[in-house]
N, C-alpha and C positions, 0 to 999 in steps of 0.2 A: 895418285893412280898406282895400283899395285896388283899383286896376285898372291893368293895364299892357298895352301892345301893342308889337310890334317886328317888325323885318325882319332876316333873315340872308341876305345875298346869297350865292349859290353860288360866285361869283367872290370869293375872299378879299381881293382888292385894292379891291373896290368898297365905297363907304360910302353909306348911305341919306341922303336929303335931310332936313334939319331941318324944313322947311315941311311935308313929307309926314307925318313923325312927329307933328308938332304937330296936324295935322288928324285923324290917326287917334286920338290921345289925346283930342282934344276931343270925340269921339263918346261917350266914357265918362267925361266930367268928373263926372257925378253919383256915380260910385263913389269919387271922392276930391276934394272941393272945397277941401281945406286946403293942398295943395301940388302943384306939377308939377315933374317932372324929365325932362330929355331927355339921353341920352348917345349919342354917335356915335363909333364906332371900328371901322374896317373889319374884317370885313364886317358888323358888327352895328350896329343902331340901335334904341333902345328909348325909348318914351314912357311916363311913369308919372304916375298921379294918386293922391294920398294922402288918406285919412281918418285923421287922427292919433288913435291910441289909446294907445300906449306910447311913452315918450321923445318927448314932444311937440316938443321943440326940436331933438333930435339925430337923428331918425329919417328924414331925407331919403334918398331912394333915387334911383339905385342905390347900394348899399353895397359897398365894395371890401375886399379882403384887404390884408395889410400891404405886399405888393409892388406893388399897383395893377394886377396882371395878371389878377385874377379879380373879377367883380362879380356881384351878385344883385339881382333885384327880386322881391318877393313880395306876394301878396294873401292876407291871412288873419292868423292868430295861431298862434304856437308856444307852447304852454302850459307846456312843461317847459324853457323857455329858460334859466331861472336855474340849474338843475342842469347843463344842457348847457354853459353858459358857464363855470361853475366848473371842470368837467372840462377844457374846452379851454384855459382859462388855466393850469391846472396842467400842461398839456402844452406850454406855451410860446407859445400864440397870444396876440396883442395885440388888444384890442378898442378901437375908437374911439368907439363910441356905446353907449347903453343899450338899443338896439332889440333886440327878439327876433329880427328878421330876420338880424342880423349872424352869428348862430350858423350859418346855412346856408352862408355862404361859407367858414367855417373847417371845417365838417364836409365840405364838398366837397374842401378841401385834403387831408383825411385819407382820405376814403372814395370820392371820385370819384362815379361814377354811382350808388353805393349810399347816398348821403347821406340820401335821403328816408326810408330805413328807420329812421333814428335820431331822427326827429321825431315828436312827439305834438302834434296840433293839426289845424286846418283850414287848408289852404294850397294855393296854386298858385304856382309859382315858375319863374323862368328864370335860369340861371347862364351867364355868358359867360366863356370861358377863352381868353386871348390868350398864354399862356405860350409856345406855339409859333406864331410869327407866320405861318408857312406853312400850318399846320394848326390854325386856331382851332376851338374846340369850343363847342357849345351844348347845354345840358341843360334840358329842360322836365319838371316834375314836378307831380303832383296828389295831394291827400290820399287816404287809403285809402277813405273813404266817398263822396267826390265832393261835399263840402259847398261847396267853392269851384270855380268853373268855369275851364276853359282850353280854347281852341280853336287849331287849327293848320291851315294850308293849305300844300300842296306845289305849287309852280309850276315851270315850266321854268327860271325865273331865281332863285327865292328860296324860303325858308321864312318864312311870315308867321304870327304868333301873336298871341293877344289874350285878354283876359278875356271878351270878348263878340264875336260874329261881326261886328257892325256896324263895329268898328274894322278888321277884316280887309277887309271890303267897301270901306271908305273908301280902302284902298290902291290900288284900281283894278286889282289883279293877279288878282282872282278875279271871275268873272261873277256877276251878281245873278240867279241862276237856281235854281229849286226842283227837287229831284230828283223824278222821277215816283213812284218807290217810296216816298219820304217822304210824298207826298200821300196814298197809300193807307194808309200807317201812321197818319197823322194822323187820317183819317176813322174808322179802326177804333178807335184807342186814345185819341185826343184830344191826342196829343203824338208826337214821334219819339224813338226810343231807339237805343242802340248806338254804335259808334265813328264812324259817319258822321252828320253833322248834317243838317238839312233842306236846307242849301245845297249845291249842287254844288261839290265841291272843298274843302269845309271839314270837317274832322274834329274830333271831341272827343278830347282827351287823356283817356283813361278813368280812372276812380278807381283808385287803387292802382297806377298805372303811371308810367313815365318814358319820355321820348323823347330820345335822345342823337344828336347829329349832329357829325361831324368833317368839315371841309372836304375835298372830294374823295371822300367815302364816302356811302353810302346811310344814311338815318336808321335807328336801331335802337329798337324799342319793347320794353320789358321790364316785366313785371308783378312788383312787389316785395311785394304783399300780396293776400290773398284771404280771404274768410270761411272758417271751417273747412268742409271738404268730406268728411271721413271720420269718420263716427260721431257720436254724440250725447254731450253732456256729462252728468255726474252731476247729479242735482237740487241746487239751491242752497238753502242755509239762508236764513231771513229776515234774520238778522244779516249774512250775506255780501252780500245784495242791498243792504241799507241802508248798509253800509260802503262799497261801491263807489259807490253813489249819492252819498253825501256827498263822496267823494274826487273824482269827476269834476266835480261842481258846484263844489267849491272851486277846482279847477284852472282852471275857466272864468271865475273872477271877476277875474283879473288885468286891471287897467285903470287908466289915469291920467286918465280922463274919466268923467262921470256914467254909472252902470250901473244897469239895472233888469231887469225881466222882463215877458213877456207872461203874463197869467193868464186862463184861461177857467174853465169849470165842469168841465173834464175832469181825469182822473187824472194825466196826465203833467205838465202845467204846475203843478198843485198839488204834486206830488212834488218838482219842482225848486225851487219857491219855499219849501217847507217846509225843505229842506236849506239854502237861503240864510238863512232865519230862524234856524236852529240855529247856523250858522256865525257869524252876526252876534252871537249871544249867547255865543260862545266867550270864555273868560277871557283867553287869550293869543293873540290873533289876529296873523297876519302880514300880508304885503302884500295877499293876496287878501281877507282879512276887512276890511281898511281901505277897500276899494272900496265897501263897503256900511255903513260905520261910522255914517254920518249917517242911516241908515234905509233900509228897502226901498222902492223905487219900482216900483209895479206898474201895468200898463196893460191895460185890458180894454175890449172893445166889445160892444155888444148889438145886437139886431135888432128891428124892429117886429113881425116875424112870430114868433109864440110858438114855432113848431116849431124854430126855429133859435136862439132866445135862451137864453143861459146867464148873463146878467148878474147875476141875483139870487144864483146860486151863487157867482160870482166875488166879489161884494161881501161875502158872508158869510165866505168864505175869507180875503179881504184883512183883514177886521176881526179874525179870529182870529190872523192873522200880525202884526197891529199895524203895517200898512204904510201908506205914502202911496199912495192908490189913485186913479188917474185913469181915468175912464170916459167913454164916449160911445156914444150910440145912433145906429147908422148908418142912413142912408137911401141905399143904393147907387144910383148914378147911371149909367144906361146910357152916357152920353157919356164917362164915365171909361174904361169898358171898351173903347169903340170908338175914341175919339180920342186918349187919353193912353197907355194901357198898350201898344198895339202897338209903340211906339218902344222900350220897355224889354225887351219879349220878342222877341228877334231871330229866334226860331223860333216858328211858330204853336203856341199852347197854349190848348186849349178849356175848361180847367177854370174854371167860373164863380167859384170861390172866389179867383181872382186879384184880384177887386175888393175884397172885405173884407180880404184880406191886405195889399193896398196901403194901404187906409184905416187899418188899425190901425198900420201902420208910419209913416204920416204923423202920426198922433196921438202915437205914442210918441216920435218925433223931437223933439217940442216939449219933452220932459222929460228924455230921456237920449240918449246917443250909442251905447250898447251895450245890447242886450236879450237875456237868456237866454230860450230857448223850450223847450217840451216835445216838439219834433219828434223822432221816432225811437222813442218808446215803443211805438207800434202795430206797427212793424216788428220791434223786438227781442222783444217779449213777445206778439206775435200778438193785437193788440187790435182789428183790423178785423173787422167782421161777416162778411166773406167768408171769413176764416180759420175762424170757427166753422162756417159752412156747409160749408166744404171738409172739415173733420174729420167732420161728420155724413154728408156725401155719400160719403166713402170708406168709412165703416162700412156704409152701405146697399149700396154696390157689392160689398163683401166678402160680404154675405149673399145678394145676388141671384145671383151667379155670372154667367157669360158669357151664358147664355140669357136671364136676366131683364134684363140690361143691354140686350141687343138689342131686347127687347120694349118697354122704356121709351123707348129711342131712337126706335123707330118711332112710338110714341104721341106723342112730342114733335114729330116732323116733321109729323104731321097735325093736331095740336091747334092751334086758332086763337090768334092773338096776344092779342086782347082787351085792348088798351091802355085802353079805356074802362071796363072791368069792375072790380068790387071786387078787391082784392089776392088774396083767397082763390081766385078763379077764374082768375088769371093764372099758370097752371102750366106754360106752354110751356117757359120757361127751365129750370125745375127738372127736368122730364122729360128734356130734352136733356142736361142735365148728368149725370143718373144713368146715361145710356146712353153717355156719352163716356169716353175714357180720362182719368185724373186730371189730366194736364198740360193737355189741351185744355179740360177742364171748368173748371179754375181760371183759365186764360187768358180764357175767356168771361166770367168774373165781373169781369175787369178792363176789358173792352172796352165802348165806348159804342155801337158799331154792328157788327153781323156783317159779315164780309168780303164776303159775297154782296150784302148791302144796299148796301155802299159801292161795289162794282163796278157796281151797277145804276144809279147816278146819275152815273157818269163818262161822258165822251164815248166812244162805241163803239170808236173806234180805240185810245184810251188803255186802255180796259178789256181789249181783246184783248192789248195789249202787256204788261199786268200780270197776265195770266191765270196765270202760273207763280209770281207773288210772293205769299207768305203771311206777314203779320207774325208769325204764331204760330211760324214756324220758328226765328227767333233766340231767342225766349222758351224754346222747348222745349230748346234746347241748354243754357241755364242751368239749367232745371228738372232736367235729367238729370245734371248734373255731380256733386252730392253723392252719396256712397255710404254704405251702411249707416245710412240715416236713415229717418225716417217721411215720408209725403207732405207733412205740414205744413211741415217744415223745407225741403223742396224748394221749396215755394211761397214761403216767406220768402226763401230764397237768391235765387230768380229776381227777387223784388221788390227786393232789395238791389242787383242788377245792372242793373235796368231802371227800374221805377216810382219808386223812391226817388231816385236821382241825376238822372233825366231828367224827372221831373214834380214831385215834392214839393219837392226842394231847389232846382230851377230857379225854381219859384214863389216860394219864400221869399227866395232870393238876389236876384232881379230886383226884387221888390216892396220889399224893405228898402233895397237899394242905390240904387234910384230916389229914395229919400228920404235918402240918405247916412246910413243907420242900419246898424250892424253887429249881426247876430243870431248867437247862438251856441247850438247844440243839445247840451247835455252828454250826453244819452242816446245820442248818436251818437259819443261818444268810442270809438275803435276797441277800447280795452281792455275797455270795458263791453260792447260788441257781441260781442267774442270770447268773453267768459265766459257770456253769457246767451242769445244768439240761438238756439243749438242745444240748449237744454234739451229734454227729452222732451215730446211733445205734451201729455201729461196735466198737466204743470207749467204749461202756457200756456193751454190751453182745457179748461174743466171746468164742468159745470153750465150749458152753453149760453152761456158767456161767455168772452171772451178775457182775457189778462193776469192769469191766476189767481195765479201766484206773486208778481207785483208788487203786486197789490191786497192780498193777505194780508200781505205784508211791511209795507205802509204802514198797516195798521190800528193805530190809536193815534197815528198821526202826521198822517194826512189825514182830514178829516171823513167820516163814513160816508155822508152825503148825496152826496158826490162819488164815493166808491168804489162805491156801490151804485146810482147814478143811471144812466139810460139815456144812450147816446152820441148826441150831437146833431151835426149837420153844421155846417160853417163855410161857408155857401153863400148864394146869392141866390135871390129868387123868379123863377126862370127862366121858367116857364110864364106867369106873370102879365106879365112884361116882353114876351114874344113876342106875347102876345095884346093888349097895350096899347100902351105907348109905342114899341115896336119893330116893330109890325105892318107899317107902310109901309116902314121902313128895311130890313127883311129882304127884301122883294120887290125893292127897288132893288138890294140887294147880289147877289141871285141873278141878276139881269139883267146885272150888271157883271162877274161872274166869266168868265174867258176860255172861249170855246167849245171851245178845244183841251183844256180840262180837264174840262168837265162837259157832260152832256146837259141843256140848259136846260129842255126840256119835262118831264123827269123831276123836276127840282128844283121846278118850279112845281106839279107834281102833288102832291109831298109837302107843299108849303106849303098847298095847298087842303085836303088831308086833315087837316092839323093844325088849320087855322082852323075847319073844320067840326066838330071834335071826334071824327072817325072814328078817327084815329090820333094818337099822341103822338110827334111828331118833334122834340121840344125840343132834344135833344142834337145832332142833325144840323143843324138850322137855326142853332143857336148856333155850331156849329163853322164853318159856311159863312160866317156873318156875321163872325166873328173872322178867318177866313182872308182874306176880301176886304179888310177894313180893314188887316190885316197886309201884304198884297200891295201895297196902295197906299202905305202908310207907308214901306216899305223898297224901293219901286220895283222889285219883282221882275218879271222878264221874263214875257211871256205864254207863251213856249215853255218846255217842261220838259226837263230833262236826262235 
């Protein structure tokens, strides 16, 4: 696990300055505290920070091919590198290190821009090719799911790239300015998604794509992988699910440093740890099994608030697994969210669970360098409650017909919001969803603020400029892409293209790498995703619960208290914070936000409504507070692009 940043001057004779590359790499030193490498050879310059995981002594990057004319830097892990290496050596390639990354440079020799198709793992890489000095080439690639980040900026002089936007901004070649459309996206969704980052001029290399550039030509973006988009898979047997689970977990155990896992009271982390325990008990273990031969190391956190706490369930599971279990009861600190985290999150992210995610990573790093997680189980097997509601709503729509849907939509528009009332009386959202088309209804379940409510707090001139922009439009394109499938898989597919890589995986990557901890999600192995994500809806949602096929396969392996327990959040007491220690801080932040962005009177009105108990504006106020601290930390301009 590492981080890298670099510059490719459009003039092939120009070389980047070492001091500049060093400053850029210094902004992401937390991603790799063990080693630094800088390579300069016109027109390329790259700065690299390494967190040593495999081949501790010999894995210094960049790594070159036999001729010295092709080099690679990579952030991540290639899980099938031993098989790849054996095949490459049989075809005459000579290896100089034991690093998994060296496979990439030799695969590039054989397959060029298609080399990423042959990798299994989580990765973001840059390949530099000087074989033709007059036409040097650059290839950027990102893993299929988007587990590892990669950003790129195209300027009149150069292509600038990095694991995190802050390194690109440090180059001075890109303005520190937020996009206006990104501001609206953030207020509605709590994050920004798609090929464009929140920063003007900085793009994401999207999951499953490569960007190739040859001097004198325009960059070419190519998608080399996508989730299945045509039809559903046949139902899976329980044995097949378990065989695949054990296979991907085993592949994720390769490590030359201490390795453990996060354990909660949830199904997914228990499934991963159960596989680890079974592999540890294997009679003839290989390199993967040796990484846990000394015992399972598990890390869990609890909360003082009972509604969030799963520590008792985690303790019982850890005891059943016979593991070394490290636990800690968290007391989330608002100062952490507002003073520390904005540096690591280069784009504003309003998810309050960034705080406990950071804290559990801090605790885990005291015991291990690599931690497996259960991330991805909810996306693959439809575990979120919103998937269950989506299935139910689609059934109701089918029975209502067009006339019934219009009637309920009208009722939803006139029904009061009633934030203060018991949940049974807060029916506005449900009525609106019944009357909406399936894509719009599902998108509304993902949002933290309706678009109209977001526009209402923006400065009037900005709101008018954004009148034609709707964050739903990009989501709808993804939702519509799969064919011959049920609405549930459309929702899952859209999540895999937006919510998962741009929110869930960003949260985990930045929080863990801020602590120089590598996290690995076996359930997001692309082979596992390809087999199980597009199972029929009845295999995933049944009896008012998600993950049906996965739960049933795990019976007898994972404790019934876990399989049948209710899903808890990994969150913080947001309303209590805003009413208590952050009450004054919020008002100060609202007054500091640029007037070109927001209608200050509208913001203060929402704050007064919240403090009086009339309305619950927790998510809006938290988003604004995070935004202002982020703006200050990254010195974002007051003007928008």
